[in-house]
Structures are given as C-alpha cells and as structure tokens.
N, CA, C and O atoms as a GROMACS GRO file, in nm:
protein
  632
    1MET      N    1  23.655  15.924   6.542
    1MET     CA    2  23.505  15.930   6.557
    1MET      C    3  23.454  15.784   6.583
    1MET      O    4  23.513  15.694   6.525
    2ALA      N    5  23.347  15.753   6.667
    2ALA     CA    6  23.262  15.606   6.672
    2ALA      C    7  23.185  15.594   6.557
    2ALA      O    8  23.143  15.683   6.483
    3LEU      N    9  23.171  15.476   6.550
    3LEU     CA   10  23.085  15.429   6.450
    3LEU      C   11  22.950  15.418   6.496
    3LEU      O   12  22.916  15.395   6.612
    4PRO      N   13  22.872  15.436   6.392
    4PRO     CA   14  22.716  15.444   6.416
    4PRO      C   15  22.672  15.289   6.464
    4PRO      O   16  22.732  15.184   6.436
    5ILE      N   17  22.546  15.306   6.549
    5ILE     CA   18  22.486  15.215   6.605
    5ILE      C   19  22.421  15.137   6.491
    5ILE      O   20  22.330  15.206   6.444
    6THR      N   21  22.432  15.023   6.430
    6THR     CA   22  22.321  14.981   6.339
    6THR      C   23  22.257  14.864   6.385
    6THR      O   24  22.166  14.830   6.308
    7MET      N   25  22.269  14.805   6.462
    7MET     CA   26  22.192  14.701   6.552
    7MET      C   27  22.188  14.695   6.676
    7MET      O   28  22.290  14.719   6.741
    8ILE      N   29  22.058  14.657   6.744
    8ILE     CA   30  22.065  14.653   6.869
    8ILE      C   31  22.051  14.526   6.915
    8ILE      O   32  21.962  14.453   6.871
    9LYS      N   33  22.128  14.492   7.000
    9LYS     CA   34  22.108  14.339   7.056
    9LYS      C   35  22.008  14.326   7.178
    9LYS      O   36  22.020  14.393   7.281
   10LYS      N   37  21.927  14.251   7.159
   10LYS     CA   38  21.815  14.259   7.267
   10LYS      C   39  21.865  14.116   7.357
   10LYS      O   40  21.900  14.010   7.306
   11ASN      N   41  21.857  14.141   7.485
   11ASN     CA   42  21.895  14.041   7.566
   11ASN      C   43  21.807  13.953   7.604
   11ASN      O   44  21.758  13.983   7.713
   12ALA      N   45  21.762  13.847   7.554
   12ALA     CA   46  21.641  13.759   7.565
   12ALA      C   47  21.694  13.660   7.678
   12ALA      O   48  21.802  13.600   7.683
   13GLN      N   49  21.591  13.662   7.763
   13GLN     CA   50  21.622  13.545   7.852
   13GLN      C   51  21.549  13.414   7.834
   13GLN      O   52  21.439  13.400   7.781
   14THR      N   53  21.619  13.325   7.882
   14THR     CA   54  21.562  13.173   7.848
   14THR      C   55  21.448  13.143   7.930
   14THR      O   56  21.412  13.213   8.025
   15GLU      N   57  21.401  13.056   7.898
   15GLU     CA   58  21.264  13.003   7.993
   15GLU      C   59  21.306  12.985   8.121
   15GLU      O   60  21.241  13.038   8.212
   16GLU      N   61  21.428  12.903   8.152
   16GLU     CA   62  21.486  12.867   8.270
   16GLU      C   63  21.510  13.007   8.344
   16GLU      O   64  21.467  13.017   8.459
   17GLN      N   65  21.572  13.113   8.288
   17GLN     CA   66  21.600  13.241   8.342
   17GLN      C   67  21.491  13.284   8.408
   17GLN      O   68  21.496  13.314   8.527
   18ILE      N   69  21.369  13.294   8.326
   18ILE     CA   70  21.243  13.342   8.370
   18ILE      C   71  21.173  13.268   8.480
   18ILE      O   72  21.103  13.327   8.562
   19LYS      N   73  21.190  13.157   8.482
   19LYS     CA   74  21.135  13.054   8.583
   19LYS      C   75  21.216  13.106   8.730
   19LYS      O   76  21.158  13.143   8.832
   20GLN      N   77  21.357  13.098   8.711
   20GLN     CA   78  21.435  13.151   8.826
   20GLN      C   79  21.397  13.278   8.892
   20GLN      O   80  21.388  13.295   9.014
   21GLN      N   81  21.370  13.379   8.783
   21GLN     CA   82  21.338  13.506   8.831
   21GLN      C   83  21.223  13.528   8.900
   21GLN      O   84  21.215  13.617   8.986
   22LYS      N   85  21.115  13.440   8.866
   22LYS     CA   86  20.966  13.431   8.917
   22LYS      C   87  20.990  13.362   9.063
   22LYS      O   88  20.929  13.394   9.165
   23LEU      N   89  21.082  13.269   9.054
   23LEU     CA   90  21.098  13.179   9.181
   23LEU      C   91  21.154  13.312   9.296
   23LEU      O   92  21.100  13.340   9.402
   24GLU      N   93  21.239  13.358   9.253
   24GLU     CA   94  21.340  13.449   9.349
   24GLU      C   95  21.235  13.569   9.398
   24GLU      O   96  21.241  13.630   9.504
   25GLU      N   97  21.137  13.586   9.292
   25GLU     CA   98  21.035  13.710   9.329
   25GLU      C   99  20.933  13.645   9.438
   25GLU      O  100  20.895  13.698   9.543
   26LEU      N  101  20.900  13.524   9.391
   26LEU     CA  102  20.797  13.453   9.515
   26LEU      C  103  20.872  13.455   9.617
   26LEU      O  104  20.828  13.533   9.701
   27THR      N  105  20.970  13.401   9.650
   27THR     CA  106  21.058  13.406   9.762
   27THR      C  107  21.074  13.513   9.837
   27THR      O  108  21.054  13.510   9.958
   28ALA      N  109  21.114  13.629   9.767
   28ALA     CA  110  21.078  13.751   9.834
   28ALA      C  111  20.956  13.790   9.897
   28ALA      O  112  20.953  13.844  10.008
   29LEU      N  113  20.852  13.764   9.828
   29LEU     CA  114  20.729  13.797   9.874
   29LEU      C  115  20.682  13.708  10.001
   29LEU      O  116  20.628  13.749  10.105
   30LEU      N  117  20.714  13.581   9.967
   30LEU     CA  118  20.678  13.504  10.125
   30LEU      C  119  20.779  13.565  10.224
   30LEU      O  120  20.738  13.590  10.337
   31ALA      N  121  20.896  13.588  10.196
   31ALA     CA  122  20.992  13.633  10.323
   31ALA      C  123  20.888  13.783  10.363
   31ALA      O  124  20.856  13.792  10.481
   32GLN      N  125  20.848  13.876  10.285
   32GLN     CA  126  20.805  13.986  10.336
   32GLN      C  127  20.655  13.979  10.412
   32GLN      O  128  20.624  14.069  10.490
   33ASN      N  129  20.565  13.869  10.386
   33ASN     CA  130  20.458  13.836  10.419
   33ASN      C  131  20.438  13.725  10.497
   33ASN      O  132  20.332  13.661  10.500
   34ASP      N  133  20.548  13.697  10.569
   34ASP     CA  134  20.558  13.560  10.652
   34ASP      C  135  20.426  13.566  10.750
   34ASP      O  136  20.356  13.466  10.742
   35ASP      N  137  20.382  13.667  10.840
   35ASP     CA  138  20.287  13.664  10.953
   35ASP      C  139  20.145  13.647  10.861
   35ASP      O  140  20.058  13.574  10.909
   36ALA      N  141  20.119  13.710  10.736
   36ALA     CA  142  19.985  13.722  10.704
   36ALA      C  143  19.982  13.565  10.638
   36ALA      O  144  19.872  13.510  10.642
   37LEU      N  145  20.085  13.495  10.583
   37LEU     CA  146  20.100  13.359  10.524
   37LEU      C  147  20.063  13.275  10.627
   37LEU      O  148  19.966  13.200  10.618
   38THR      N  149  20.144  13.283  10.739
   38THR     CA  150  20.117  13.193  10.815
   38THR      C  151  19.988  13.206  10.901
   38THR      O  152  19.953  13.099  10.952
   39LYS      N  153  19.922  13.298  10.924
   39LYS     CA  154  19.767  13.305  10.947
   39LYS      C  155  19.678  13.271  10.855
   39LYS      O  156  19.578  13.207  10.889
   40THR      N  157  19.702  13.313  10.700
   40THR     CA  158  19.625  13.250  10.611
   40THR      C  159  19.630  13.092  10.641
   40THR      O  160  19.520  13.037  10.650
   41LEU      N  161  19.750  13.009  10.659
   41LEU     CA  162  19.750  12.877  10.666
   41LEU      C  163  19.675  12.812  10.769
   41LEU      O  164  19.611  12.707  10.762
   42ASP      N  165  19.695  12.899  10.877
   42ASP     CA  166  19.633  12.861  11.020
   42ASP      C  167  19.495  12.839  10.971
   42ASP      O  168  19.453  12.723  10.981
   43ILE      N  169  19.408  12.939  10.915
   43ILE     CA  170  19.263  12.949  10.893
   43ILE      C  171  19.258  12.834  10.799
   43ILE      O  172  19.162  12.758  10.813
   44ILE      N  173  19.340  12.810  10.709
   44ILE     CA  174  19.300  12.715  10.594
   44ILE      C  175  19.302  12.563  10.674
   44ILE      O  176  19.233  12.470  10.632
   45ARG      N  177  19.380  12.552  10.779
   45ARG     CA  178  19.399  12.418  10.869
   45ARG      C  179  19.276  12.410  10.966
   45ARG      O  180  19.226  12.300  10.991
   46GLU      N  181  19.226  12.523  11.019
   46GLU     CA  182  19.117  12.508  11.096
   46GLU      C  183  18.990  12.472  11.003
   46GLU      O  184  18.904  12.398  11.052
   47LEU      N  185  18.975  12.519  10.879
   47LEU     CA  186  18.868  12.493  10.802
   47LEU      C  187  18.875  12.330  10.753
   47LEU      O  188  18.780  12.252  10.745
   48ASN      N  189  18.992  12.310  10.728
   48ASN     CA  190  19.017  12.162  10.693
   48ASN      C  191  18.962  12.076  10.817
   48ASN      O  192  18.886  11.982  10.796
   49ASN      N  193  18.995  12.105  10.925
   49ASN     CA  194  18.992  12.027  11.063
   49ASN      C  195  18.854  12.029  11.087
   49ASN      O  196  18.807  11.927  11.139
   50SER      N  197  18.781  12.117  11.062
   50SER     CA  198  18.642  12.133  11.112
   50SER      C  199  18.564  12.083  11.025
   50SER      O  200  18.449  12.073  11.066
   51GLY      N  201  18.586  12.038  10.886
   51GLY     CA  202  18.513  11.986  10.784
   51GLY      C  203  18.446  12.082  10.685
   51GLY      O  204  18.372  12.048  10.593
   52ALA      N  205  18.490  12.232  10.724
   52ALA     CA  206  18.405  12.330  10.636
   52ALA      C  207  18.470  12.352  10.506
   52ALA      O  208  18.403  12.410  10.420
   53LEU      N  209  18.604  12.310  10.474
   53LEU     CA  210  18.662  12.316  10.384
   53LEU      C  211  18.646  12.217  10.262
   53LEU      O  212  18.670  12.231  10.142
   54GLU      N  213  18.592  12.108  10.339
   54GLU     CA  214  18.551  11.970  10.246
   54GLU      C  215  18.394  12.012  10.180
   54GLU      O  216  18.359  11.998  10.063
   55ALA      N  217  18.330  12.055  10.268
   55ALA     CA  218  18.199  12.109  10.237
   55ALA      C  219  18.195  12.191  10.136
   55ALA      O  220  18.134  12.163  10.033
   56ALA      N  221  18.256  12.291  10.151
   56ALA     CA  222  18.283  12.423  10.067
   56ALA      C  223  18.323  12.357   9.925
   56ALA      O  224  18.257  12.397   9.829
   57SER      N  225  18.416  12.268   9.901
   57SER     CA  226  18.456  12.206   9.778
   57SER      C  227  18.358  12.130   9.739
   57SER      O  228  18.341  12.130   9.617
   58SER      N  229  18.270  12.049   9.815
   58SER     CA  230  18.174  11.996   9.765
   58SER      C  231  18.059  12.067   9.693
   58SER      O  232  17.994  12.024   9.597
   59MET      N  233  18.046  12.182   9.756
   59MET     CA  234  17.932  12.273   9.700
   59MET      C  235  17.972  12.308   9.585
   59MET      O  236  17.895  12.288   9.491
   60LEU      N  237  18.113  12.373   9.560
   60LEU     CA  238  18.167  12.414   9.447
   60LEU      C  239  18.161  12.280   9.329
   60LEU      O  240  18.110  12.300   9.220
   61GLN      N  241  18.201  12.184   9.353
   61GLN     CA  242  18.180  12.083   9.251
   61GLN      C  243  18.024  12.042   9.213
   61GLN      O  244  17.993  11.977   9.113
   62SER      N  245  17.938  12.091   9.308
   62SER     CA  246  17.794  12.030   9.286
   62SER      C  247  17.717  12.185   9.228
   62SER      O  248  17.595  12.195   9.217
   63LYS      N  249  17.798  12.280   9.202
   63LYS     CA  250  17.701  12.430   9.215
   63LYS      C  251  17.590  12.405   9.096
   63LYS      O  252  17.482  12.463   9.105
   64GLU      N  253  17.611  12.337   9.008
   64GLU     CA  254  17.507  12.345   8.898
   64GLU      C  255  17.374  12.260   8.971
   64GLU      O  256  17.263  12.310   8.955
   65LYS      N  257  17.384  12.159   9.035
   65LYS     CA  258  17.272  12.106   9.108
   65LYS      C  259  17.240  12.204   9.198
   65LYS      O  260  17.125  12.246   9.187
   66ILE      N  261  17.324  12.265   9.307
   66ILE     CA  262  17.256  12.358   9.390
   66ILE      C  263  17.173  12.466   9.321
   66ILE      O  264  17.058  12.478   9.364
   67ALA      N  265  17.207  12.543   9.226
   67ALA     CA  266  17.157  12.648   9.174
   67ALA      C  267  17.032  12.568   9.100
   67ALA      O  268  16.940  12.647   9.076
   68LYS      N  269  17.010  12.462   9.066
   68LYS     CA  270  16.910  12.423   9.028
   68LYS      C  271  16.795  12.404   9.132
   68LYS      O  272  16.678  12.427   9.104
   69ILE      N  273  16.832  12.364   9.240
   69ILE     CA  274  16.759  12.329   9.339
   69ILE      C  275  16.697  12.450   9.394
   69ILE      O  276  16.580  12.453   9.433
   70ALA      N  277  16.792  12.565   9.398
   70ALA     CA  278  16.750  12.685   9.446
   70ALA      C  279  16.647  12.773   9.366
   70ALA      O  280  16.560  12.849   9.410
   71VAL      N  281  16.677  12.747   9.250
   71VAL     CA  282  16.579  12.817   9.147
   71VAL      C  283  16.438  12.744   9.162
   71VAL      O  284  16.335  12.810   9.176
   72ASP      N  285  16.437  12.599   9.158
   72ASP     CA  286  16.336  12.543   9.168
   72ASP      C  287  16.245  12.595   9.326
   72ASP      O  288  16.130  12.640   9.331
   73GLN      N  289  16.326  12.575   9.426
   73GLN     CA  290  16.272  12.649   9.554
   73GLN      C  291  16.195  12.763   9.534
   73GLN      O  292  16.079  12.774   9.576
   74VAL      N  293  16.271  12.870   9.456
   74VAL     CA  294  16.217  12.999   9.446
   74VAL      C  295  16.101  13.015   9.364
   74VAL      O  296  16.023  13.108   9.384
   75GLY      N  297  16.084  12.931   9.274
   75GLY     CA  298  15.989  12.923   9.163
   75GLY      C  299  15.843  12.882   9.268
   75GLY      O  300  15.727  12.916   9.245
   76ARG      N  301  15.881  12.816   9.362
   76ARG     CA  302  15.731  12.766   9.446
   76ARG      C  303  15.653  12.895   9.487
   76ARG      O  304  15.699  13.002   9.528
   77GLU      N  305  15.526  12.858   9.466
   77GLU     CA  306  15.439  12.955   9.520
   77GLU      C  307  15.408  13.015   9.656
   77GLU      O  308  15.348  13.121   9.672
   78PRO      N  309  15.459  12.932   9.758
   78PRO     CA  310  15.479  13.000   9.866
   78PRO      C  311  15.603  13.080   9.909
   78PRO      O  312  15.596  13.151  10.010
   79ILE      N  313  15.711  13.071   9.840
   79ILE     CA  314  15.809  13.131   9.845
   79ILE      C  315  15.799  13.285   9.762
   79ILE      O  316  15.843  13.394   9.799
   80THR      N  317  15.730  13.251   9.644
   80THR     CA  318  15.703  13.393   9.569
   80THR      C  319  15.612  13.475   9.648
   80THR      O  320  15.631  13.596   9.660
   81ASN      N  321  15.500  13.404   9.711
   81ASN     CA  322  15.400  13.469   9.804
   81ASN      C  323  15.497  13.563   9.888
   81ASN      O  324  15.500  13.685   9.872
   82MET      N  325  15.565  13.503   9.969
   82MET     CA  326  15.680  13.534  10.083
   82MET      C  327  15.753  13.641  10.052
   82MET      O  328  15.771  13.735  10.130
   83ILE      N  329  15.811  13.634   9.906
   83ILE     CA  330  15.901  13.754   9.844
   83ILE      C  331  15.794  13.856   9.811
   83ILE      O  332  15.820  13.973   9.840
   84ASN      N  333  15.691  13.832   9.760
   84ASN     CA  334  15.601  13.960   9.744
   84ASN      C  335  15.533  14.038   9.854
   84ASN      O  336  15.480  14.148   9.840
   85ASN      N  337  15.542  13.958   9.981
   85ASN     CA  338  15.488  14.001  10.086
   85ASN      C  339  15.587  14.083  10.178
   85ASN      O  340  15.558  14.168  10.262
   86LEU      N  341  15.718  14.034  10.140
   86LEU     CA  342  15.823  14.101  10.206
   86LEU      C  343  15.819  14.260  10.134
   86LEU      O  344  15.802  14.370  10.189
   87MET      N  345  15.839  14.226   9.991
   87MET     CA  346  15.848  14.351   9.906
   87MET      C  347  15.727  14.478   9.955
   87MET      O  348  15.750  14.599   9.961
   88GLY      N  349  15.598  14.407   9.987
   88GLY     CA  350  15.498  14.500  10.010
   88GLY      C  351  15.520  14.553  10.148
   88GLY      O  352  15.477  14.667  10.169
   89ALA      N  353  15.582  14.487  10.248
   89ALA     CA  354  15.583  14.522  10.378
   89ALA      C  355  15.689  14.630  10.377
   89ALA      O  356  15.672  14.732  10.443
   90ALA      N  357  15.802  14.610  10.301
   90ALA     CA  358  15.937  14.662  10.272
   90ALA      C  359  15.854  14.827  10.241
   90ALA      O  360  15.863  14.925  10.315
   91GLY      N  361  15.784  14.821  10.126
   91GLY     CA  362  15.712  14.960  10.055
   91GLY      C  363  15.652  15.008  10.163
   91GLY      O  364  15.686  15.124  10.186
   92ILE      N  365  15.559  14.952  10.255
   92ILE     CA  366  15.459  15.025  10.363
   92ILE      C  367  15.599  15.105  10.460
   92ILE      O  368  15.616  15.227  10.466
   93LEU      N  369  15.679  15.008  10.524
   93LEU     CA  370  15.769  15.071  10.620
   93LEU      C  371  15.828  15.167  10.549
   93LEU      O  372  15.855  15.255  10.631
   94THR      N  373  15.875  15.213  10.409
   94THR     CA  374  15.932  15.340  10.385
   94THR      C  375  15.827  15.459  10.390
   94THR      O  376  15.867  15.574  10.407
   95ASN      N  377  15.718  15.436  10.378
   95ASN     CA  378  15.620  15.539  10.425
   95ASN      C  379  15.604  15.572  10.538
   95ASN      O  380  15.548  15.680  10.555
   96VAL      N  381  15.644  15.500  10.646
   96VAL     CA  382  15.607  15.515  10.770
   96VAL      C  383  15.748  15.590  10.835
   96VAL      O  384  15.863  15.557  10.806
   97ASP      N  385  15.708  15.704  10.933
   97ASP     CA  386  15.821  15.762  10.999
   97ASP      C  387  15.897  15.667  11.082
   97ASP      O  388  15.835  15.581  11.145
   98ALA      N  389  16.034  15.675  11.088
   98ALA     CA  390  16.122  15.590  11.175
   98ALA      C  391  16.082  15.595  11.332
   98ALA      O  392  16.087  15.497  11.405
   99GLU      N  393  16.044  15.713  11.369
   99GLU     CA  394  16.051  15.737  11.494
   99GLU      C  395  15.892  15.678  11.528
   99GLU      O  396  15.878  15.609  11.629
  100VAL      N  397  15.788  15.703  11.451
  100VAL     CA  398  15.667  15.622  11.485
  100VAL      C  399  15.684  15.490  11.499
  100VAL      O  400  15.642  15.439  11.603
  101THR      N  401  15.742  15.417  11.411
  101THR     CA  402  15.782  15.304  11.397
  101THR      C  403  15.850  15.248  11.523
  101THR      O  404  15.812  15.136  11.558
  102THR      N  405  15.934  15.304  11.588
  102THR     CA  406  16.015  15.258  11.697
  102THR      C  407  15.932  15.284  11.819
  102THR      O  408  15.961  15.204  11.908
  103LYS      N  409  15.849  15.361  11.850
  103LYS     CA  410  15.771  15.399  11.948
  103LYS      C  411  15.648  15.306  11.928
  103LYS      O  412  15.573  15.296  12.024
  104LEU      N  413  15.626  15.253  11.838
  104LEU     CA  414  15.522  15.140  11.812
  104LEU      C  415  15.564  15.013  11.866
  104LEU      O  416  15.506  14.941  11.946
  105VAL      N  417  15.676  14.999  11.808
  105VAL     CA  418  15.720  14.852  11.841
  105VAL      C  419  15.769  14.852  11.993
  105VAL      O  420  15.753  14.750  12.060
  106GLY      N  421  15.836  14.981  12.054
  106GLY     CA  422  15.856  14.962  12.185
  106GLY      C  423  15.688  14.938  12.252
  106GLY      O  424  15.668  14.825  12.296
  107SER      N  425  15.611  15.004  12.259
  107SER     CA  426  15.494  15.024  12.302
  107SER      C  427  15.420  14.857  12.285
  107SER      O  428  15.349  14.820  12.379
  108VAL      N  429  15.438  14.767  12.174
  108VAL     CA  430  15.411  14.666  12.165
  108VAL      C  431  15.472  14.567  12.256
  108VAL      O  432  15.412  14.486  12.327
  109VAL      N  433  15.604  14.586  12.245
  109VAL     CA  434  15.700  14.500  12.345
  109VAL      C  435  15.626  14.520  12.506
  109VAL      O  436  15.590  14.427  12.578
  110SER      N  437  15.615  14.643  12.534
  110SER     CA  438  15.572  14.687  12.659
  110SER      C  439  15.439  14.585  12.704
  110SER      O  440  15.415  14.497  12.787
  111GLY      N  441  15.368  14.659  12.588
  111GLY     CA  442  15.226  14.562  12.608
  111GLY      C  443  15.213  14.403  12.638
  111GLY      O  444  15.138  14.346  12.718
  112LEU      N  445  15.299  14.355  12.558
  112LEU     CA  446  15.320  14.202  12.564
  112LEU      C  447  15.366  14.154  12.703
  112LEU      O  448  15.323  14.050  12.753
  113GLN      N  449  15.461  14.241  12.765
  113GLN     CA  450  15.493  14.244  12.897
  113GLN      C  451  15.408  14.244  12.980
  113GLN      O  452  15.397  14.142  13.048
  114HIS      N  453  15.333  14.336  13.000
  114HIS     CA  454  15.203  14.351  13.082
  114HIS      C  455  15.122  14.237  13.061
  114HIS      O  456  15.104  14.163  13.157
  115GLY      N  457  15.058  14.203  12.927
  115GLY     CA  458  14.965  14.102  12.901
  115GLY      C  459  15.043  13.963  12.957
  115GLY      O  460  14.978  13.871  13.006
  116GLU      N  461  15.125  13.960  12.950
  116GLU     CA  462  15.228  13.817  13.027
  116GLU      C  463  15.222  13.816  13.178
  116GLU      O  464  15.208  13.712  13.242
  117GLU      N  465  15.231  13.921  13.226
  117GLU     CA  466  15.211  13.953  13.362
  117GLU      C  467  15.091  13.899  13.391
  117GLU      O  468  15.076  13.794  13.454
  118PHE      N  469  14.977  13.991  13.331
  118PHE     CA  470  14.828  13.939  13.366
  118PHE      C  471  14.790  13.821  13.354
  118PHE      O  472  14.712  13.768  13.433
  119VAL      N  473  14.849  13.754  13.234
  119VAL     CA  474  14.796  13.607  13.204
  119VAL      C  475  14.860  13.498  13.349
  119VAL      O  476  14.804  13.403  13.404
  120GLN      N  477  14.998  13.563  13.375
  120GLN     CA  478  15.036  13.443  13.497
  120GLN      C  479  14.970  13.490  13.616
  120GLN      O  480  14.969  13.411  13.710
  121SER      N  481  14.913  13.604  13.629
  121SER     CA  482  14.808  13.628  13.756
  121SER      C  483  14.678  13.546  13.760
  121SER      O  484  14.633  13.527  13.872
  122GLU      N  485  14.621  13.502  13.672
  122GLU     CA  486  14.518  13.412  13.642
  122GLU      C  487  14.395  13.503  13.705
  122GLU      O  488  14.293  13.450  13.747
  123LYS      N  489  14.416  13.640  13.707
  123LYS     CA  490  14.319  13.724  13.757
  123LYS      C  491  14.196  13.726  13.654
  123LYS      O  492  14.226  13.703  13.537
  124GLN      N  493  14.066  13.748  13.682
  124GLN     CA  494  13.974  13.769  13.605
  124GLN      C  495  13.921  13.922  13.604
  124GLN      O  496  13.922  13.990  13.707
  125ILE      N  497  13.868  13.977  13.464
  125ILE     CA  498  13.828  14.107  13.447
  125ILE      C  499  13.685  14.118  13.460
  125ILE      O  500  13.624  14.034  13.393
  126GLY      N  501  13.597  14.215  13.543
  126GLY     CA  502  13.486  14.215  13.531
  126GLY      C  503  13.438  14.338  13.445
  126GLY      O  504  13.525  14.414  13.401
  127VAL      N  505  13.306  14.363  13.419
  127VAL     CA  506  13.244  14.462  13.375
  127VAL      C  507  13.298  14.595  13.436
  127VAL      O  508  13.347  14.685  13.369
  128MET      N  509  13.284  14.597  13.572
  128MET     CA  510  13.338  14.730  13.614
  128MET      C  511  13.457  14.756  13.611
  128MET      O  512  13.497  14.872  13.601
  129ASP      N  513  13.554  14.632  13.620
  129ASP     CA  514  13.691  14.691  13.572
  129ASP      C  515  13.731  14.727  13.416
  129ASP      O  516  13.845  14.762  13.383
  130LEU      N  517  13.649  14.717  13.349
  130LEU     CA  518  13.617  14.762  13.213
  130LEU      C  519  13.636  14.897  13.217
  130LEU      O  520  13.726  14.963  13.165
  131LEU      N  521  13.492  14.950  13.319
  131LEU     CA  522  13.458  15.096  13.283
  131LEU      C  523  13.592  15.152  13.343
  131LEU      O  524  13.652  15.237  13.278
  132LYS      N  525  13.644  15.106  13.471
  132LYS     CA  526  13.743  15.176  13.539
  132LYS      C  527  13.866  15.215  13.428
  132LYS      O  528  13.923  15.324  13.421
  133VAL      N  529  13.888  15.104  13.350
  133VAL     CA  530  14.003  15.094  13.251
  133VAL      C  531  14.004  15.225  13.176
  133VAL      O  532  14.104  15.290  13.147
  134LEU      N  533  13.875  15.255  13.147
  134LEU     CA  534  13.850  15.410  13.034
  134LEU      C  535  13.927  15.492  13.127
  134LEU      O  536  14.022  15.551  13.076
  135LYS      N  537  13.909  15.508  13.241
  135LYS     CA  538  13.948  15.638  13.296
  135LYS      C  539  14.126  15.655  13.331
  135LYS      O  540  14.184  15.756  13.369
  136ASP      N  541  14.180  15.527  13.306
  136ASP     CA  542  14.312  15.520  13.284
  136ASP      C  543  14.367  15.572  13.198
  136ASP      O  544  14.344  15.518  13.090
  137PRO      N  545  14.458  15.687  13.191
  137PRO     CA  546  14.526  15.766  13.057
  137PRO      C  547  14.590  15.669  12.986
  137PRO      O  548  14.568  15.666  12.865
  138ASP      N  549  14.664  15.590  13.032
  138ASP     CA  550  14.747  15.482  12.951
  138ASP      C  551  14.636  15.382  12.875
  138ASP      O  552  14.632  15.373  12.752
  139ALA      N  553  14.568  15.326  12.943
  139ALA     CA  554  14.458  15.246  12.866
  139ALA      C  555  14.386  15.311  12.782
  139ALA      O  556  14.360  15.259  12.674
  140ASN      N  557  14.345  15.426  12.812
  140ASN     CA  558  14.260  15.521  12.750
  140ASN      C  559  14.319  15.545  12.598
  140ASN      O  560  14.251  15.540  12.495
  141ARG      N  561  14.454  15.572  12.606
  141ARG     CA  562  14.542  15.607  12.508
  141ARG      C  563  14.550  15.473  12.408
  141ARG      O  564  14.526  15.480  12.287
  142ALA      N  565  14.576  15.388  12.455
  142ALA     CA  566  14.574  15.250  12.369
  142ALA      C  567  14.441  15.216  12.302
  142ALA      O  568  14.422  15.185  12.185
  143ILE      N  569  14.363  15.228  12.392
  143ILE     CA  570  14.192  15.190  12.335
  143ILE      C  571  14.196  15.313  12.217
  143ILE      O  572  14.202  15.271  12.102
  144GLY      N  573  14.193  15.415  12.228
  144GLY     CA  574  14.176  15.548  12.145
  144GLY      C  575  14.269  15.507  12.024
  144GLY      O  576  14.221  15.526  11.912
  145PHE      N  577  14.403  15.451  12.033
  145PHE     CA  578  14.466  15.437  11.927
  145PHE      C  579  14.414  15.334  11.840
  145PHE      O  580  14.399  15.349  11.719
  146GLY      N  581  14.383  15.221  11.909
  146GLY     CA  582  14.316  15.094  11.843
  146GLY      C  583  14.194  15.143  11.768
  146GLY      O  584  14.165  15.087  11.662
  147ILE      N  585  14.128  15.232  11.809
  147ILE     CA  586  13.981  15.252  11.758
  147ILE      C  587  14.025  15.314  11.611
  147ILE      O  588  13.975  15.284  11.503
  148HIS      N  589  14.130  15.410  11.635
  148HIS     CA  590  14.164  15.502  11.499
  148HIS      C  591  14.220  15.459  11.420
  148HIS      O  592  14.220  15.487  11.300
  149PHE      N  593  14.297  15.359  11.495
  149PHE     CA  594  14.361  15.252  11.380
  149PHE      C  595  14.267  15.159  11.287
  149PHE      O  596  14.288  15.137  11.167
  150LEU      N  597  14.155  15.107  11.367
  150LEU     CA  598  14.054  15.021  11.292
  150LEU      C  599  13.991  15.122  11.207
  150LEU      O  600  13.987  15.074  11.094
  151LYS      N  601  13.946  15.224  11.206
  151LYS     CA  602  13.913  15.326  11.147
  151LYS      C  603  13.963  15.354  11.006
  151LYS      O  604  13.896  15.360  10.904
  152GLY      N  605  14.099  15.371  11.022
  152GLY     CA  606  14.204  15.390  10.917
  152GLY      C  607  14.205  15.275  10.808
  152GLY      O  608  14.195  15.278  10.686
  153MET      N  609  14.222  15.160  10.911
  153MET     CA  610  14.228  15.043  10.841
  153MET      C  611  14.087  14.999  10.738
  153MET      O  612  14.086  14.951  10.625
  154GLY      N  613  13.992  15.032  10.814
  154GLY     CA  614  13.848  15.026  10.739
  154GLY      C  615  13.846  15.085  10.626
  154GLY      O  616  13.798  15.029  10.527
  155LYS      N  617  13.898  15.211  10.622
  155LYS     CA  618  13.894  15.324  10.529
  155LYS      C  619  13.950  15.251  10.387
  155LYS      O  620  13.891  15.242  10.279
  156GLU      N  621  14.070  15.206  10.421
  156GLU     CA  622  14.171  15.160  10.327
  156GLU      C  623  14.100  15.016  10.246
  156GLU      O  624  14.094  14.985  10.128
  157LEU      N  625  14.061  14.961  10.350
  157LEU     CA  626  13.964  14.815  10.321
  157LEU      C  627  13.860  14.853  10.203
  157LEU      O  628  13.848  14.782  10.102
  158LYS      N  629  13.790  14.962  10.223
  158LYS     CA  630  13.665  14.999  10.147
  158LYS      C  631  13.734  15.009   9.998
  158LYS      O  632  13.665  15.039   9.900
   0.00000   0.00000   0.00000
C-alpha cells in the first residue's frame, strides 16, 4: 500500500526563469504579428520624419499649459457667445423637418447662383420688370415665401 501524501512540493520558478519565459512569449508574439509590427514601425518612422511625433511629444509634455490656455480661451465672452449661439441653432434645427431644411438650402444655393449670374450681366431692373416678375411663378413663390417668412418672424419677435 502507498504512503499518504503529506506534503505538496510547489515548483517555484526563479526570477531568471520567469524573465526567460516572458522573453519566449514575446518572441512568439513578434513572430506571429510580424506584418502588423512592421506596419506600425513604418507609421512611427513616417511620423518621426514629418515631425509629428516630436510635436505630439511636446504637446504631451506641455499638457497642463495647453489645458490652461484652452480653458482661458473657452472662458472668453466671444467664445461663450458662439457656443450659446451654436446650441440655440442646434435646438432650432431639431424642430425643423429635415426635408424642409434640405429643400430650403438647395433653393438658397440655386438663388445665389442666379443672383451671381445677374450681377455678372450688369443689367438694371426697372419698375416694369418688377411688375412682370410678379407674374413669374418661380419669383412669385419666392416673394410669397419671403413675405410669409417675415410675417412669422415678426410674430415671434413680438
């Protein structure tokens, strides 16, 4: 009959053996990921050659100074006004139907193109031309839109 086990012997590795094992694991990883490692080194080399790596390093070393400058700039009144205006504009745009906005922007672009063509022609518009324009359905639509836009704007300003 066998003797009972009374002591378990733990196979403790020395620090040198642990280093050797980690080195072998790292070598295996390098061999498995050769392409990725080569590409990464190429990218780092290009960043270094272009000076971007040095710039990023300098920015990291000066991160506290850069953060202070950014906070000081954001605290200036013109910047806070811009942020408030952007937030207000974003709030307005969420209330407007996307199709209407797309249509309106497209019509503004078209209107700017036609306006630029008119300015380049150096023609003058007379009173009779204005009366004729009211009969043009496109111009009439734009004038009607403008009048109703101004009415709605006036109501909100009240």
